[in-house]
C-alpha positions as CSV (number, residue, x, y, z in Angstrom):
1,M,-139.7,-17.9,-86.6
2,N,-138.0,-14.5,-86.0
3,V,-139.3,-12.1,-88.6
4,S,-136.0,-10.3,-89.3
5,R,-134.1,-13.6,-89.7
6,F,-136.7,-14.9,-92.1
7,T,-136.6,-11.7,-94.1
8,G,-132.8,-11.9,-94.4
9,V,-133.1,-15.4,-95.8
10,A,-135.8,-14.4,-98.2
11,V,-133.6,-11.5,-99.5
12,L,-130.7,-13.8,-100.1
13,M,-132.9,-16.2,-102.0
14,V,-134.3,-13.5,-104.2
15,L,-130.8,-12.1,-104.9
16,A,-129.6,-15.6,-105.9
17,A,-132.5,-16.1,-108.2
18,C,-132.0,-12.7,-109.9
19,A,-128.3,-13.4,-110.5
20,G,-129.3,-16.1,-112.9
21,T,-127.8,-19.6,-113.2
22,S,-128.0,-22.3,-115.8
23,S,-129.1,-25.8,-114.8
24,N,-125.5,-26.8,-114.4
25,D,-124.4,-23.9,-112.3
26,I,-123.7,-24.1,-108.5
27,P,-126.2,-21.8,-106.7
28,A,-124.7,-18.4,-105.9
29,Y,-125.7,-18.6,-102.2
30,S,-126.0,-21.4,-99.7
31,V,-128.1,-20.3,-96.8
32,R,-128.1,-22.1,-93.4
33,Q,-130.5,-20.6,-90.8
34,E,-129.1,-19.6,-87.4
35,L,-130.6,-21.1,-84.2
36,V,-130.1,-18.9,-81.2
37,I,-129.8,-20.7,-77.9
38,A,-130.1,-18.8,-74.6
39,T,-129.0,-19.8,-71.1
40,D,-128.2,-18.1,-67.8
41,A,-124.9,-20.1,-67.6
42,T,-125.1,-20.5,-63.8
43,F,-125.3,-24.2,-63.2
44,A,-122.2,-26.3,-63.9
45,P,-121.8,-28.9,-65.3
46,F,-125.0,-28.2,-67.3
47,H,-124.4,-24.6,-68.3
48,Y,-121.6,-22.3,-67.3
49,F,-118.7,-20.0,-68.4
50,D,-115.4,-21.9,-68.7
51,D,-111.9,-20.5,-68.0
52,Q,-111.9,-18.7,-71.4
53,L,-115.3,-17.2,-70.6
54,E,-117.0,-19.3,-73.3
55,I,-120.4,-20.7,-72.5
56,T,-120.4,-24.5,-72.3
57,G,-121.8,-27.4,-70.3
58,F,-123.9,-30.5,-71.0
59,D,-127.0,-28.6,-71.9
60,I,-125.1,-26.2,-74.2
61,E,-123.1,-28.8,-76.1
62,L,-126.3,-30.9,-76.4
63,A,-128.2,-27.9,-77.7
64,R,-125.5,-27.2,-80.3
65,L,-125.5,-30.8,-81.5
66,L,-129.3,-30.8,-81.7
67,A,-129.3,-27.6,-83.8
68,E,-126.6,-28.9,-86.1
69,R,-128.3,-32.3,-86.5
70,A,-131.5,-30.5,-87.4
71,G,-129.7,-28.4,-90.0
72,Y,-129.1,-25.1,-88.2
73,T,-126.1,-23.0,-87.3
74,P,-126.2,-22.7,-83.5
75,R,-125.3,-19.5,-81.6
76,V,-125.3,-19.4,-77.8
77,I,-126.0,-16.2,-75.7
78,A,-126.2,-15.6,-72.0
79,V,-129.4,-14.0,-70.6
80,P,-130.2,-13.2,-66.9
81,Y,-132.6,-15.8,-65.5
82,D,-135.3,-13.3,-64.7
83,K,-135.5,-12.4,-68.5
84,L,-134.9,-15.8,-69.9
85,F,-138.4,-17.0,-70.6
86,D,-140.2,-13.7,-71.2
87,D,-137.7,-12.9,-74.0
88,L,-138.1,-16.4,-75.4
89,V,-141.8,-15.9,-75.8
90,A,-141.3,-12.5,-77.3
91,G,-139.1,-14.0,-80.0
92,G,-135.7,-12.8,-78.8
93,Y,-134.2,-16.2,-79.4
94,D,-135.3,-19.8,-80.4
95,V,-134.4,-22.1,-77.5
96,V,-133.7,-22.0,-73.8
97,A,-131.1,-24.5,-72.6
98,A,-131.0,-24.1,-68.8
99,T,-131.9,-27.2,-66.9
100,T,-135.6,-26.4,-66.9
101,G,-137.7,-29.1,-65.2
102,I,-140.8,-30.0,-67.1
103,T,-143.9,-29.3,-65.0
104,S,-147.6,-28.9,-65.9
105,E,-147.5,-25.2,-64.9
106,R,-144.6,-24.5,-67.3
107,E,-146.1,-26.6,-70.1
108,A,-149.1,-24.3,-69.9
109,K,-146.8,-21.4,-70.9
110,Y,-144.0,-22.9,-72.9
111,L,-143.3,-25.7,-75.4
112,F,-140.8,-28.3,-74.2
113,S,-138.7,-30.7,-76.2
114,A,-138.7,-34.3,-75.3
115,P,-136.8,-34.9,-72.0
116,Y,-133.1,-35.1,-72.4
117,Y,-132.0,-35.8,-68.8
118,D,-133.6,-37.5,-65.8
119,T,-132.8,-36.0,-62.4
120,C,-134.4,-35.3,-59.1
121,Q,-134.8,-32.9,-56.2
122,A,-132.8,-34.2,-53.3
123,A,-132.6,-33.7,-49.5
124,L,-129.3,-32.4,-48.1
125,V,-128.8,-32.9,-44.4
126,R,-126.2,-32.7,-41.6
127,T,-124.3,-35.8,-40.6
128,G,-124.1,-37.0,-37.0
129,D,-126.2,-38.6,-34.3
130,G,-129.9,-37.7,-34.3
131,E,-129.8,-36.3,-37.9
132,P,-132.3,-37.6,-40.4
133,R,-131.2,-40.6,-42.4
134,S,-134.4,-41.1,-44.6
135,L,-137.2,-39.0,-45.9
136,A,-139.5,-40.5,-43.3
137,E,-137.3,-39.1,-40.6
138,L,-137.8,-35.5,-41.9
139,K,-141.3,-35.5,-40.3
140,G,-141.6,-32.8,-37.7
141,R,-138.4,-31.2,-38.8
142,R,-137.6,-27.9,-40.4
143,V,-137.2,-28.5,-44.2
144,G,-136.2,-25.6,-46.4
145,A,-136.2,-24.8,-50.1
146,A,-135.2,-21.7,-52.1
147,G,-136.9,-20.1,-55.1
148,A,-140.2,-20.5,-56.9
149,G,-139.4,-23.5,-59.0
150,T,-139.2,-27.3,-58.6
151,S,-137.4,-27.3,-55.3
152,V,-140.3,-25.4,-53.6
153,R,-142.8,-27.6,-55.5
154,A,-141.1,-30.7,-54.0
155,L,-141.1,-29.1,-50.6
156,D,-144.9,-28.5,-50.8
157,N,-145.4,-32.2,-51.6
158,L,-143.7,-33.4,-48.4
159,T,-146.1,-34.2,-45.5
160,G,-145.6,-33.8,-41.8
161,I,-142.6,-31.4,-42.1
162,V,-142.2,-27.8,-41.0
163,P,-141.7,-26.0,-44.4
164,V,-139.3,-23.1,-44.6
165,L,-139.2,-20.9,-47.7
166,L,-135.7,-19.5,-47.8
167,S,-136.0,-17.0,-50.7
168,S,-138.4,-16.0,-53.4
169,G,-136.1,-16.1,-56.4
170,E,-135.3,-19.1,-58.5
171,A,-131.5,-19.2,-57.8
172,T,-129.8,-20.7,-54.8
173,E,-126.7,-18.5,-54.7
174,N,-127.6,-17.0,-51.3
175,I,-128.2,-20.5,-49.9
176,I,-125.3,-22.5,-51.2
177,Q,-122.0,-20.6,-51.1
178,E,-119.3,-20.7,-53.8
179,D,-117.3,-23.1,-51.7
180,G,-120.2,-25.5,-51.4
181,S,-121.1,-24.6,-47.8
182,V,-124.7,-24.3,-46.7
183,P,-124.9,-21.9,-43.7
184,V,-128.6,-22.4,-43.1
185,L,-127.9,-26.1,-42.6
186,E,-124.7,-25.8,-40.7
187,N,-125.9,-23.1,-38.3
188,D,-129.0,-25.2,-37.5
189,T,-131.6,-22.8,-39.1
190,I,-133.1,-25.8,-40.9
191,D,-132.7,-29.6,-40.7
192,A,-132.8,-30.4,-44.4
193,L,-132.5,-28.5,-47.7
194,I,-134.4,-29.6,-50.8
195,V,-132.3,-28.7,-53.8
196,D,-131.4,-29.9,-57.3
197,E,-129.6,-33.3,-57.3
198,M,-126.3,-31.9,-58.5
199,D,-126.2,-29.0,-56.1
200,A,-126.9,-31.4,-53.2
201,I,-124.1,-33.8,-54.2
202,E,-121.6,-31.0,-54.9
203,S,-122.3,-29.5,-51.5
204,A,-122.0,-32.8,-49.7
205,R,-118.7,-33.6,-51.4
206,A,-117.3,-30.2,-50.5
207,S,-118.3,-30.3,-46.8
208,N,-115.6,-32.6,-45.6
209,G,-118.1,-35.0,-44.1
210,R,-120.4,-32.4,-42.4
211,L,-123.2,-32.9,-44.9
212,R,-124.8,-35.8,-46.7
213,V,-127.5,-36.5,-49.3
214,L,-130.4,-38.8,-48.5
215,S,-130.5,-41.7,-50.9
216,E,-134.2,-41.4,-51.6
217,P,-135.1,-38.9,-54.3
218,V,-137.6,-36.3,-53.0
219,A,-139.2,-35.7,-56.4
220,L,-138.2,-37.1,-59.8
221,E,-137.7,-34.5,-62.5
222,Q,-136.9,-34.3,-66.3
223,Y,-135.1,-31.5,-68.0
224,G,-136.2,-30.3,-71.5
225,M,-135.2,-27.6,-73.9
226,V,-137.8,-24.7,-73.8
227,L,-139.4,-23.1,-76.9
228,A,-142.1,-20.5,-77.4
229,P,-145.6,-22.0,-77.7
230,D,-145.8,-21.4,-81.4
231,R,-142.6,-23.3,-82.3
232,S,-144.1,-26.8,-82.8
233,N,-142.2,-27.4,-86.0
234,L,-138.9,-26.6,-84.3
235,K,-139.9,-29.0,-81.5
236,Q,-140.4,-31.8,-84.0
237,E,-137.0,-31.2,-85.5
238,L,-135.2,-31.1,-82.2
239,D,-137.0,-34.2,-80.9
240,R,-136.1,-36.1,-84.0
241,A,-132.4,-35.0,-83.6
242,L,-132.5,-36.0,-79.9
243,R,-133.8,-39.5,-80.8
244,E,-130.9,-39.8,-83.2
245,L,-128.3,-38.7,-80.7
246,R,-129.7,-41.1,-78.1
247,A,-129.7,-44.0,-80.6
248,D,-126.2,-43.5,-81.9
249,G,-124.6,-43.2,-78.4
250,T,-123.8,-39.5,-78.7
251,L,-126.0,-38.5,-75.8
252,A,-124.4,-41.1,-73.5
253,N,-120.9,-40.0,-74.5
254,L,-121.8,-36.4,-73.7
255,E,-123.1,-37.4,-70.2
256,R,-119.8,-39.1,-69.6
257,Q,-117.9,-36.1,-70.8
258,F,-119.5,-33.8,-68.2
259,G,-119.6,-36.4,-65.4
260,L,-123.3,-37.0,-65.5
261,D,-123.2,-40.8,-66.0
262,R,-124.1,-42.0,-62.5
263,G,-121.7,-44.6,-61.2
264,A,-122.1,-47.3,-58.6
265,D,-121.0,-44.8,-55.8
266,W,-123.7,-42.3,-56.7
267,P,-125.3,-41.2,-53.4
268,I,-128.9,-41.2,-54.8
269,D,-130.7,-44.4,-55.5
270,F,-133.1,-43.8,-58.4
271,S,-134.6,-47.3,-58.1
272,R,-136.3,-46.3,-54.9
């Protein structure tokens, strides 16, 4: 718990007690603790700035609902990705909601909520004769990934390929352009790009048929809310709230609201 926040609550409680009430009086103060949720707001439809420059997205609205169901008042802030997790551990805020894949390496440093969304790393390729149509056909070809996260981890687990590390940062902004184009694929620098499922599908849809997503997931992944290692009590509260939201249909409704309920025409087959 953040020390200054706890101190503020304690002061209010003392003031309320000192004011004095009879057994029939309504308490002088009603305190509801704030829960600060941080994100980098760079990955629609999960977390992004809307037209009014408000932070929203599936992750953000879910985090708000989890906080409220657990009895907190949520407040969302934007933090640059390179500071997001260090500041969390330092106590700058309570939760990171930023499509963070749960991995053993990350679990050694942070505490994760129960998974709230199943996703994958996918292979984005060119269309046309001679282009790969399955993961097996990537063997011997140049396959790239950007960053230091789960895309590169998935790349490392592919065998028989020629791996290409495209950048050392986590983000893919320099790889996938704002219009969805992928120059390193379209100019033949690589033959396939390993990238988050949603980025792959968005790029393929924006390419006017030049790019496609292979139907086989490269690596399955689950997103979780991230907490500092000493916040096990908060994890229990959020996990309980998540179970309730899943059971009453709220989670499924939120997925539909942000277009994350995969329909029959979804290009990736998760049963494979």
